[in-house]
N, C-alpha and C positions, 0 to 999 in steps of 0.2 A: 172623294168618298173613302171612308176607312175600309180596311180589309179585316180579316179575322184576328189579326194580331192586336187589335185595339183592346181586346179583353185580357191581354197578358199582363204580367207584372214586370218582366225583364225589361230594363231600360233599352237593351239592344233590340229586342223585338218591337218595342214601342217606337223606336227610331224609324222602323219600316212600316208602321201601321197606316201611314198616309200615302205610301207608294201606290202608283197605279197597278203594280203587280198584285194579283189576288193571292197574297201569301196566306198560308195556314201554318199554325204551330205544329211541331212534331206530335204525332198521335195517330191512333187507329182511324180517326175520322178522315184524315188526309189520305191514308193509303186505301181505305175503303172507297173513297171518291175516285182515286186513280183507277182502281179496278173496275168500278162501275162505269166510268167514262172511257175506259180502255186507253189510258194515257200514261206515259212515263212520268216519273217524279223528278223534279228539279230541286235538289237539296243545296241550300247555301248555309254554311256555318261560319260564324264570326263572333266578335265580341265588341262591346260598345266603345272601347278606347283604342280600337285597331285602326290605324291610319289607312291602310290599303282597303279595309272593309268600307271605309267612308268613300274612298275614291271609286270603288266599283259601284257603290250605291248611287253616287251622284252621276256617274257616267251611264249606268245601265238600268238600275232598278227604279230610277226616277224618270226614265226615258219612255215616252209613249210607244215607240216602235218596238223596243225590247218587251215592254209589258204586253203588247198585243200578241207577240209570238208566244210568250210564256202562258198567257191566259187562254190562248186558243188551243195550244198543243201539249201543254204540260199541267201537272198539279205542282204548285210551287210551295216549298216548305222551308221555313226559317228556323234555325237553331242557335241559341246562345251557348257557345262552347263552355262557358263558365257555369251555366245552369245545368247543362247536360254533358259533362265531360265523358260519360260513358258512350254516348252516341258519337261524339267527336273522336274518341279513341279508336273506335271501330273503323270509321271511314277515313281517318287520317292514316291508318295502317294501309288501307287500300291505296290512297294517294301516294304514299311513300313507296309502296311496292311497284306501282305503275310508272312513277316518275323519278324515283331515286331521292326525293325530298318532299317536304310538305310545308304547310304554313296556312295562314289565314289572310283573306277569306278562302274557305275551302268550298269548292264547287263539285258536286257529285250528281251524276245522272244515274237513275236506277229504275228497276221495274216496280210495279205496285207491290211485289212480294219482298221489297227492300234489297234486291240483289243489284249491286252497282255494276255498270258496264263502262263508265267513264269517270275520271276524277282529275282535277287540276286545282290550282290555287287561283290567284287573281287572273281574270281574263279581261282584256280591253273590250270595249263595245264592238269596234270594227277590227278587221285584220290589220296587224301592225308588224312591220319588220319581218315578214314571213311567218308570223305567229297567227294562228287562227283566232279570230275574235268571237265574242259571244253570239252576235247575230248569225254569223256563218255556222257556228256550232249548232245552235238551236234549229236553224233551217235544215241542216244536214241530218240531224238526229230525228227530227219530226218526219222527214221524208223516209228515212230508213225504217222508222217504227211502223209507218203505214205500209211500206212495200217489201221490206226485207228484214223484218224484226228477228228472224231466226239467228242472224249473225250477232245481234245485240244480246239475245237471250243466251246464246252459247258463250259469249264473252263474260256475261254475268255469272254463269255457272262455273266457269273456269276460275274467275276471280274469287268466288266464294269458296271453292275447293282449296285454293291456295291459302287464303286467309285462315281457314278453319283447320288446316293441317297441324298435327302435333309436331313440335320441334324437340328433338332429343336433348336432354341435359348433358352437360359435360361431366368430368370426373374430378374437378378441382375440389380441394378440401379447404375449410376455413382455418388457415394457419398463417404463420409469419411470411411464407413465400408468397401467398396471395396478396397480403398487404404490400409487400415489397414490389411486386409486379405492378400494382396500382400506382405506387409512388413513382416508379420508373417511367410509367406511361405519362404521368403528369410532367415529369422532368423532360421527357422527349418532346412534348408539345408546348412547353413553357416559353413565353416570349420574354427573353432576358431584358430587352430594352423597355418595354411598356407594360410588362406584367400580363396576366391573363394567359389563356391557353388557346393555341391555334390561331388562325388568321381571321380577318373580318368576315362577317360581323361577329362581334364579341359580346357574350352574355356574362353577367356578373357571376351566376352560378355559385352563390355564397356557400352552399353545402360542400362544394369542393374545398373551399378555404377553411371551413370548420374542421373537416377531416384532416387537412394538412397541419393546422394549428395543434390539434390534439395528438396527431401522430408525432409531430416534432417534440412536443412536451414529454411524451412517454418513451420515445426511442432515442432522443438526443440528436436526431437528424436535423442539423442546422439548415441544410438546403431546403427542406420542406417548409420550415418557418420562413425562410427568405422568400420563397415563391409566394407564400400567402401574403406576407407583408408588402412585397413589391407590388402585388396586384391591388391590395387595399389602398396603398399610397397613390398609385397611378390613377385608379378610378376616382379617388378624391380629387386629384388635380384636373381631371378631364371634364369635358362638358356633359358627360353622362351624369355627373353630380350637379344638383341645383345649388350653386354657391350662395344664392340669396335667400332661398326658401327652404333648403334642406330636402332630402329625398333623392332617390336615383331613378333615372329613366330605365326602361326595360332592357335596352341593349344599345351598343355602339355600332354604327355603320362602318367604322374604320378601326384600324389596328390601334390607334393612339388613344382611344376612349374620348375623342374630341366631339364628334357630331353624333348624337344619339337619335333613335326614334323616341320621341319625347313623351310617349305615354308612360305613366307611372302606375305600377301595380302594388297592391298591398303585400302580396307574398314576397316579392323581391325586396321591398323595404323592410319587412319583418326579418327576413333571413340576413340581410346585410347589417341591420342594427345588431343582431345577435353576433355576427362575425366580428364587427368592429369592437363590440363589448368584450368578446373573448380575447381579441388581440390586445386590448388595453390591460387585461388582467395580468399578463406577464410583461413587465417592463414599464407599465403605466405611462406610455407615450401619450401626451395630451391630445394629439391629433385624433387618435382613435376614439377617445371618450367624447370629444367635441362632435365628431361625425356621428357617432351612435346617438347622442342626445339630439342632434339636429334632425336626424331621420325620424326618431320617435316623436319629436315635437311637431314635425311636418304631419305625421299620421294623425296626431291628436288634434291638430289645428284644422286640417283640410279633409280628413276622411272619417271623422267620428260622427256617428248618428246621435240625435238628441237622447236616445235611450241608452247609449253606451257601447253599441256595436260599431264595427268599422266597415266602411264601404270598400268595394273591390278595387277602385282605381280612378285615375283621371285621364282624360283624353289627351292625345298629342296635338289636336287641332284647336285653335282658338280663332274665332272670327273667320273661319274658312282657310286658315293658313297653318300648316304644320309647323309647330315650334314657335309660332309668332308670339306667343305669350312670354317666351323666355329670352328672345333676342333683344339686343340693345345696339344703339349707335352712339359714337363718342359724344356727339353734341347733347344727347339726352343726359348723359352722365355729368357733363360739365354744367348744364343748366340746373341740375338738381343739387350737385355737391359744391358748386363754385368752380371757377376756371382752373386754378392750379390744382386744388385737391382732385377735381374731376379728371383732369388730364393724367395725373399720376395714377389714380385709381383705374382708369381705362387701360393704361399701359400695363398695370399689374395683372389685370384680368383679360388681356389680349382682346380688348374691344377696339377695333380699328376701323378706319374709313373704308377699307376694302371689304371687311366682313369675312366671316368664315362659314356662313350659312347659305352659300350659293347666291342665286340672283337677287335675293331679298336685300343684300347689302348689310344685313345685321350680323352681329357676332353673338355666339353663345359664350358666356363668361367661362373662362378656364384658367388654370395656372400651369399649363404644360410648358410654356416658354419662360416662366418665372423661376429663376434659379434660387430665389429666396422664398419659395412657396410656403415654407413652414415657419417663416419669421415675418409675417405681414405687419405693416406699421400699426401703431396704436390708433384706435379710432375707427378702423375699418369694419369692425363688427357693427358699429352704429351706422356706417354708410350702407352696409349690406341690408340692414333692416329698413332703412329709408327707401332703398331701391325695391325691396320686396313690397312695401306698402304702395309705392308708386305703380308697380306692376299690377297690383290688384285692380287698378282703374281700367285696365284693358278688358277686352271681351273675356268673360269668365271661362274657365276651363270646365267643360262638361264633366260631371262626376257620375260614375256608375254606382247607384245607391243600393245595389244588391249586396247583401251581407252573407258571406259564405262561411260556414262553420269551420271548414278546414283552414282557410286563410286566417281567420280570427284566432284559431288555435296557434298558428305560427306567431302571430303578433303577441298573443298571451305569453308565449315563450320569451320573446324579446323584451317585453315590458317587465316581466318577472325577473329575468336575469339582470336587467339594468337596475331594478329596485334593490337587489341584494348585493350586487357587485359595486354599484356606485353609492350604496347606502342612501338612496334618495326616496323619501316617502311619497313624492309626487308620482313616481312611476308605480309604486306599490298601490297607491290609491286608484290609478288608472287600470292596473291589472285586476284589482279586486272588482272594479266597476264592470270591466269586460267579462270577467268570470260570472258576475251576477247576471249580466245581460244574457249570456249563453244559457245559463241555467233557467232563466225565466222564459226565453223566447225560442231557443233552438230545439226544444223537445215538444213533441205532439202529445205526450202524456207524462206520467211520473217516472216510468222505468227508463233505464239507460238505452234500451233497445228502441225507444221511440224517437231517437235523435233524428233530426232533419238536416238537409244539406244547405238550404237557403232560408234567409229571413228577409222579407220585404216589409219594412216598417217594423211591425210587431207580429206579422203573420209568417209562420214557418211552412215550407213546402219541400217536396221531394225527399223521399226516404234517404237517410244518410248513406254515403258510400264509404269504402274502406278508408280513404284519406280523412274523412270527417272524424271517424272514431279515433284514428291513430294520432292525428295532429292535435286534436282537442285534448286527448289524454296526455300527450307530451306537454302541452301547455299547462295542464293542471299539475303535473309533476314538477315543472319549473316553478310554478306558483307556490307549491308546497315548500320548496327550498327557500322561498323568500320570507315566509312568516310562519311556517310549520303548523298550518291548520290541517288536522287529520282528515277532515271531510274531503279535502282536495285529493288526497291520496286514495281515499276510499272510492270516490267517483272515478278517478283515473283507472283504478283496477277493475271497476264494474264495466267501464267502457271497453277495456281490453278483453274482458271475459266474453263480450259479444262477438269479437272478431273471428275466432275459430267456429263459432256457432253459425255465423252468417256468410262468411267469405272463403272458407277453406277450399282448396283444390286438391283433387285426388293425387296429383303428381307433385305436390308441394307448393308452397307459396299461397297467396290469397288473391282472389278475384277482386276487381274493382267494385262490382255490384253485388248486392246481397241476394241470397236465395229468395226466389219469388219475385224478384224485380222484373221489369219488362224484358221480354226475350228479344234480343237483337240478333244480328247476323252471326255473332259469336259473343261469348261472355268475356269481356275484355279483362286483361291482366296487365298492370304496369310492372315491368321488371327493371328497366334502366331508369336512372335519374334523368330528368330533362331540365327545363328551366326551374322546376321545383323538384325536390327529392321525390322519388317514387313512393307510392304508398306501401310497397313491400319493404323498401329500405326503412321507412318510418316504423313499420311493425318490428323489425329487428331491433331498432333502438329502444322502442317502447318495452318490449319484452325483456331486454337486457336491463333497462333501468328498474323495472319492477322486480326482476330477479335479485338485483343488488339491494334494493330497499327492503324487500319483504323476506328474502331468504327462501322463498317458496320454490320447491322442486319443479312445479308445473311451469313456472315462468322461466326457469333456467333451461328446461327441456324445450320449451317453445322457442327461446332465443337460439339455442343450438340448432334446432331443426330449421329455423328460418335462415340462419347463416349458411347452413349447408345448401339450401335452395339458392340463395343469392350467389354463392361461389360457383355452383354448378351451372346456373343459368348465365352467369357472366364470366365464364372461364376465359374467353378470348379478350375481354376488355374489362378488367376489374375496376378501372377508373370510372366506369359508367355506373358504379354502385357506391360512390364515395360516402353518401350519408349512411347507408347500411353498414359500411365498413367501420363506422364509429363504434358500432356494437362489437365488431370483431376485435377492436383494440382491447376490449375487456376480457376477451378470451385468450389473447396472446400475452398481454402484459398484466402484472399483478394489480389487483384492485384492493381498495380499503373501504371499510364501512365504519362510520363513526356514529355511535349512539350517545346522545346527551340526555341524561335524565335530570329534568329541572322544571320548575314552575313556569319559567319563561326563558327565552334564549339569553344566555349570559354573554357578557362582552367577549369572553374567550372564544365562544362559538362564532361570533361575528368576525373575529380575527382569522379564524380558520377559513371561513367562507370567502374572505377577501383574497386569499391566495388562489392562483390558478393551479388546480389539481384535478384534472379530468378523470383521474383514477378513483376519486373519493366520492362516496355517497354519504349523506348525512340524514339522520333521523333525530327528531326531538320527541322524547317521551315525557309527557307530563304525568305526574302521579295519578293513578286511577284512570288512565286513558285505555279503556277496554277495547275501543275500536282499533287502535293501533296494535294492541296485543293480538287481536284476532287476525289482523292483516299480516303482521310480522311476529309470528309466535316466538322467534328467538329472543325477543325483548321481554318476555314475561317475567323472568327472574331478575331483570335489571332494575335496581332501586337506587334512590338517592342515599348517599352515605354521609352521616353526620349533618344532615340538613343542608348539605352543600351541593351545587351542581356537580354531577358525577358523569365521567366520560368512560365509554367502553369502545375500544378500538379493535376492530375485527379485520382479519385478512386471511385469505386462503381457507376459508371455512371455519376458522376458530377465532376466539376473542381473547384478548389479553386481560390482565388484571385491571380492575377499575381504578381510576384516579380522580381526585377532586380538585377543584379550583375555587379560589375565593370569589 
């Protein structure tokens, strides 16, 4: 028999709709029922491509004994963290405070008034290795709720007070010293041998690499560039990269980038495609372009909806086996490619009889042991495609078909950048199609303020959060640089206008949720970057970009204010704000703004755009473009001279004499 989740849209919630647990979706109905029946709430937060979420579901939530306890003594609530990142952020902060770390599945016990008194991540069904299992926990809490609930209520009040307390900001200023401190922190945690930062598990965190690439270009710090490049190369060599189908898994379980958790997320692959594209811009190393294109091609092939939006990600599990879709045995390779070619190919990609995927005996393809990894034999591209097609015959990877506005904004950035950097009309067409999808389906009305966070098929839901406005606007700015349609710039500015109106906080920075959104335990605010850049970091970059493109004082002041907030809130760990520090680069190093007045982009402009110049912003003003003049008033008097494309180069708040090109 189905539970209440059967009426939901989220693939993750629907995965639990046939559980014997009487799940309810997050909402007032669930908490009203808990209060009416005088029961504590059992909250479980996860997402559809999460391996350990599946493990806990199979062990516990499909188990009649666990379901009996939950249904008798608790009101059980399921949340998709990608659908409700605000709810997840609040209770993940509780989990981290109580345990020192967090993760998914997230398990929280709370009062009907939403006050948590217990939080943990994955729990086995039974006690294991001295660790309390779910059955024991539920039995203990149910008894305590009946006989001694004052202790639980007191714990809940104490936790709420701790989470709600105001933390003082530091005194750091947005200056060169703050940038340098961030870079030194990256250098201190850099893995010289394998790239990346810190010990296992290792996350790609492409926004860190984007910052280092841009910092190196502007400062001349070769060590910063080397850290970024070493990481990009080693990730490509490792099993975290899908050598046959393109795309990256979410993180590596080891230091070497060999064995990943195999789920793939849209946001990781969008940001990594952008990082590899930027790395290619300076030096034109073929590996970076090939990897960026393979990642984007994977997204277009595996994650694109019929209408043009992009799904959230793909599962780690296939046929009940984590990573089973990706592993190979040597005999499979030989049978498909022929005895000798197959043997050499398997050796090249470390596909061995012993395997490297544990007890399965399979190997995840990688190039970590191949000393000639950047000079593979001719014909291997065809071999990889044949193996990809062969792999498609296996149990299909479940795909989360939820379309998230913020994540699609990130992919719009990557597609648009690839379009103008690689001069590839295929990526421009895809970027235009994605932009059209978001304009058609991500809004509940005509105004920018009607933006929604999720699209299921063609139905939009959930009022947009800060990340949706910020990343979507950044995607539009990147698209503007690809083909200079003023309406993209206009919409990006309109979305940015909504941010201070909806999300501003009295102490600086911006909340995750808009004014008037559901009241939670606290109004969450993302400060530090995580697996994704924080929405506050994204705002700093957005305001800086708009300031440089429009010359408007309000955007310059907004960028300066946001940078002050980031530096003061991240005084002890600047490296935790790497994406936001991209905006600080504009404050510390000289910027240049180029305006081209022409009927269409001339060849000379394309040559300029092909160079890696993170300090440069470019506008194309077509004669009679009143919308651009309204948005960027400093362009009003700029005209074509002699009927030829005319360039105006500005720096430091002033523009030089115009010059023309043929």
